[in-house]
C-alpha positions in Angstrom: 0.0 0.0 0.0 -0.3 2.3 -1.9 1.2 -0.1 -4.4 4.2 -2.0 -5.6 7.3 0.2 -5.9 5.3 3.2 -4.7 6.2 5.4 -1.7 4.7 4.1 1.5 3.2 6.2 4.4 5.5 8.6 6.2 4.9 8.5 10.0 6.5 9.3 13.3 5.5 8.4 16.8 3.0 5.7 17.6 0.5 5.0 14.8 -1.8 2.3 13.6 -3.1 1.2 10.1 -6.3 -0.8 9.6 -4.9 -2.5 6.4 -7.0 -0.7 3.8 -7.3 3.1 4.5 -5.0 5.6 2.8 -4.1 7.2 6.1 -2.6 6.3 9.5 -4.2 6.8 12.9 -2.2 8.3 15.8 -2.2 6.3 19.0 -2.3 7.9 22.4 -0.2 5.9 24.9 -0.1 6.2 28.7 3.2 5.0 30.0 3.3 3.6 33.6 6.6 4.3 35.2 8.4 1.3 36.8 7.9 1.0 40.6 11.3 1.5 42.3 11.6 -1.2 44.9 15.0 -0.4 46.3 16.7 2.5 48.0 20.4 3.3 48.2 21.6 3.8 51.8 24.9 5.6 52.3 26.6 5.2 55.7 28.6 8.2 56.7 30.7 7.7 59.8 33.2 9.6 61.8 35.9 7.6 63.6 39.5 7.9 64.6 41.4 5.0 62.8 44.9 3.9 63.6 47.3 2.9 60.8 46.2 -0.3 59.2 42.7 -0.1 60.4 39.6 -0.3 58.2 36.1 0.8 59.1 32.9 -1.2 58.2 29.2 -0.7 58.8 27.7 -4.1 59.6 24.1 -5.1 60.3 21.1 -7.0 59.1 20.2 -4.5 56.3 16.6 -5.5 56.9 17.0 -9.2 56.1 15.4 -10.1 59.5 16.5 -11.9 62.5 19.0 -14.7 62.7 21.6 -13.3 60.3 25.2 -13.2 61.3 26.7 -9.7 61.2 30.1 -9.9 59.6 32.3 -7.5 57.7 31.9 -9.8 54.6 28.3 -8.9 54.6 28.8 -5.3 55.6 29.8 -2.1 53.9 33.5 -1.1 53.7 33.7 2.6 54.4 36.3 4.7 52.5 37.7 8.0 53.5 35.6 10.8 52.0 36.6 14.3 53.2 36.1 14.3 57.0 34.1 11.1 57.1 34.1 7.5 56.0 31.3 6.5 53.6 30.0 3.5 51.8 26.7 2.6 50.1 24.4 -0.4 50.0 21.2 -1.1 48.1 18.3 -2.2 50.2 14.7 -3.3 49.6 12.6 -0.2 50.1 10.8 0.0 53.4 13.0 -2.4 55.2 14.4 -1.7 58.7 18.1 -1.0 59.1 20.0 -2.1 62.2 23.7 -1.2 62.0 26.9 -0.9 64.0 30.5 0.1 63.3 33.5 -2.2 63.5 37.2 -1.5 63.1 39.4 -4.3 61.6 43.2 -3.9 62.0 45.9 -5.2 59.7 45.9 -8.6 61.5 42.2 -9.1 61.1 41.3 -8.3 64.7 37.8 -6.8 65.0 36.7 -4.2 67.5 33.0 -3.4 67.8 31.8 0.0 68.9 30.0 0.1 72.2 27.0 2.4 71.6 24.8 -0.5 70.5 22.6 -0.8 67.4 21.7 2.2 65.3 18.3 1.9 63.7 16.7 3.5 60.6 14.3 2.6 57.8 15.1 2.4 54.0 12.0 4.5 53.2 14.0 6.4 50.5 17.5 6.8 49.2 19.3 8.6 52.1 22.3 8.8 54.3 22.6 7.3 57.8 25.0 9.0 60.0 27.2 7.0 62.4 29.7 8.2 65.0 32.2 5.9 66.7 32.5 8.2 69.7 28.9 8.0 70.5 29.9 5.0 72.6 31.5 7.4 75.0 28.8 10.0 74.9 25.7 7.8 75.0 26.6 5.0 77.5 27.5 4.9 81.2 29.0 2.2 83.4 26.7 0.9 86.1 28.4 -1.1 88.8 26.3 -3.4 91.0 27.7 -4.0 94.6 25.7 -6.7 96.3 25.7 -8.4 99.7 24.7 -12.0 99.7 25.5 -15.2 101.6 26.6 -17.8 99.0 27.0 -21.5 99.5 30.0 -23.4 98.1 29.6 -23.6 94.3 27.1 -20.8 94.0 27.6 -17.8 91.7 25.8 -14.4 92.1 24.3 -12.5 89.1 22.4 -9.3 88.6 19.8 -9.7 85.9 17.4 -7.2 84.4 16.5 -5.2 81.3 19.3 -2.6 81.6 17.0 -0.1 79.9 16.2 -2.1 76.7 12.5 -2.0 77.4 9.8 -4.6 78.0 9.7 -8.0 76.5 13.3 -9.0 77.2 13.9 -12.3 79.0 16.0 -11.9 82.1 18.6 -14.6 82.1 22.1 -14.9 83.5 23.5 -15.0 80.0 22.3 -11.4 79.5 23.0 -10.5 83.1 26.0 -9.3 85.1 28.2 -11.9 86.9 29.2 -10.6 90.3 32.6 -11.4 91.6 33.7 -11.4 95.2 35.4 -8.1 96.1 36.0 -7.5 99.8 32.8 -8.2 101.7 30.6 -7.7 98.6 30.0 -9.1 95.2 30.5 -6.6 92.3 30.2 -6.4 88.5 29.7 -3.7 85.8 27.6 -3.3 82.7 27.2 -0.6 80.1 23.7 1.1 79.8 22.4 3.6 77.4 22.6 7.0 79.1 19.3 8.1 80.5 17.7 4.6 80.3 15.7 3.2 83.2 17.3 0.2 85.0 15.2 -2.6 86.6 17.0 -5.7 88.0 17.1 -8.5 90.6 19.7 -10.8 92.0 19.9 -14.6 91.3 22.1 -17.4 92.7 23.1 -20.2 90.4 24.5 -23.4 91.9 27.1 -25.8 90.5 24.3 -27.8 88.8 22.8 -24.7 87.1 19.8 -24.4 89.5 18.7 -20.8 89.7 17.3 -19.2 92.9 15.8 -15.7 92.6 15.9 -13.3 95.5 12.6 -12.5 97.2 12.9 -8.7 97.1 11.0 -6.8 94.5 12.6 -5.5 91.3 15.2 -2.8 92.1 15.0 0.4 90.1 17.4 3.1 89.2 18.4 5.3 86.2 21.5 5.4 84.1 21.9 9.2 84.5 25.6 8.9 85.0 28.4 6.4 85.6 27.8 5.2 89.1 27.6 2.2 91.5 24.4 0.8 93.1 24.5 -0.9 96.5 22.0 -3.7 97.1 21.5 -6.7 99.4 19.9 -10.1 98.8 17.5 -9.5 101.6 16.4 -6.0 100.8 14.8 -4.2 97.9 16.5 -0.9 98.8 19.1 0.6 96.5 21.9 2.9 97.6 22.8 5.2 94.7 26.3 5.7 96.1 27.2 2.0 95.9 27.2 1.3 99.6 25.3 -1.7 100.9 21.9 -0.5 102.5 22.2 -0.1 106.2 18.8 -1.6 106.9 19.6 -4.8 105.0 19.6 -8.0 107.1 23.1 -9.2 108.0 24.3 -12.8 108.1 27.4 -14.7 109.2 29.6 -16.5 106.6 33.1 -18.0 106.4 34.8 -21.1 105.0 32.6 -24.1 105.6 29.5 -22.2 106.6 26.4 -23.5 104.9 22.7 -23.1 105.8 23.6 -21.2 109.0 25.8 -24.0 110.3 29.5 -24.8 110.7 31.4 -27.9 111.9 34.9 -27.7 113.2 37.3 -30.0 115.0 38.1 -29.5 118.7 41.2 -27.3 119.0 40.8 -25.7 115.6 40.1 -22.1 114.6 37.5 -20.7 112.1 37.4 -17.2 110.7 33.9 -15.7 110.5 32.8 -12.5 108.9 29.6 -10.5 108.4 27.6 -10.4 105.2 25.5 -7.3 104.6 27.9 -4.6 105.6 30.7 -2.8 103.7 33.3 -4.1 106.1 33.7 -7.8 106.8 34.8 -7.0 110.4 32.8 -3.8 111.3 34.3 -1.9 114.2 31.0 -1.8 116.0 30.4 -5.6 115.6 29.8 -7.4 118.9 30.4 -11.2 118.8 29.5 -13.7 121.5 28.8 -17.4 122.1 25.9 -18.9 124.1 27.6 -22.2 124.9 30.9 -23.6 126.3 31.7 -25.6 123.1 33.2 -22.6 121.4 34.9 -19.3 122.2 34.7 -16.3 119.8 36.9 -13.2 119.6 35.8 -9.7 119.0 36.9 -10.0 115.3 34.9 -13.2 114.6 37.6 -15.9 115.2 36.0 -19.0 116.6 37.9 -21.6 118.7 36.6 -25.2 119.2 36.9 -25.6 123.0 35.2 -28.9 123.5 32.9 -31.3 121.7 29.3 -30.1 121.6 27.1 -27.5 120.0 26.8 -23.7 120.5 25.4 -20.7 118.8 27.7 -17.8 117.8 26.0 -14.4 117.4 27.0 -11.0 116.0 25.3 -7.7 116.4 26.0 -4.7 114.1 23.9 -1.7 114.8 20.3 -3.0 115.3 20.9 -6.1 113.2 21.7 -9.5 114.7 22.8 -12.8 113.0 23.3 -16.3 114.4 24.9 -19.5 113.3 25.1 -22.9 114.9 28.6 -24.4 115.4 29.2 -28.1 116.1 32.6 -29.1 117.6 33.7 -32.7 116.9 
């Protein structure tokens, strides 16, 4: 059409021909733009790197729980002016959870201490990270606790440390308290300004856990500080000292369930649990039987076979144990 060896129709744009007419018909087309389902996320970080160190942003990039955070799956950040930057492409709308790590020339990895930084890939954008936020946004909280432990028992402080509701309180996520003087102590980092709620637990050699009977203890991570608590009291001292109104108890090598056995002629060193000092200057010791003698500092001597009670009084608090001399 119009015929063999004759010029055909000239046209531009989008047209149609019905196969017989001598003209073409223009077609109006409505184009639907493609839906962009990804967003470019640029991490821009400030950090002080030593020679040989490399900075990475690692996280889940919205893939969900259960993914291992490694530098292989992270974003290597390169020096760009006063910052280190790197870009990854994410599914649009996905959550971002990220942290910074430093890797030295030997492959040793150091994680920042601020905790996870969260954002959403709602659009192409930059997520700012700062290594020094760890110093600015966290504080050290030390737990000083008084408790009477049996042989093989370990003391922990467990709680939410400000992460909010819904967290399971377990010793794996808690703070193991080590013996220091006459108290048990341990330290954890908490986001500055977060609320703290915690309790004490004892774990024996077989893994059996015993929770203290006191109510949840509460404080706030307003600054780096120590908190003083006792197994038998829900009171918290914000200066780290053990609460004065906490019940005291007697402990020492071999003491269990308020009892101690020693051989005639032997000595045993006792001390007070529930005070800052294992041998308080105002402590008064005495025995109510002839089987043992006790000094003013808590040293017990097995005088003769038999049973006697040894007592100590500190302030208005009194504690007693039963000693059997064999």
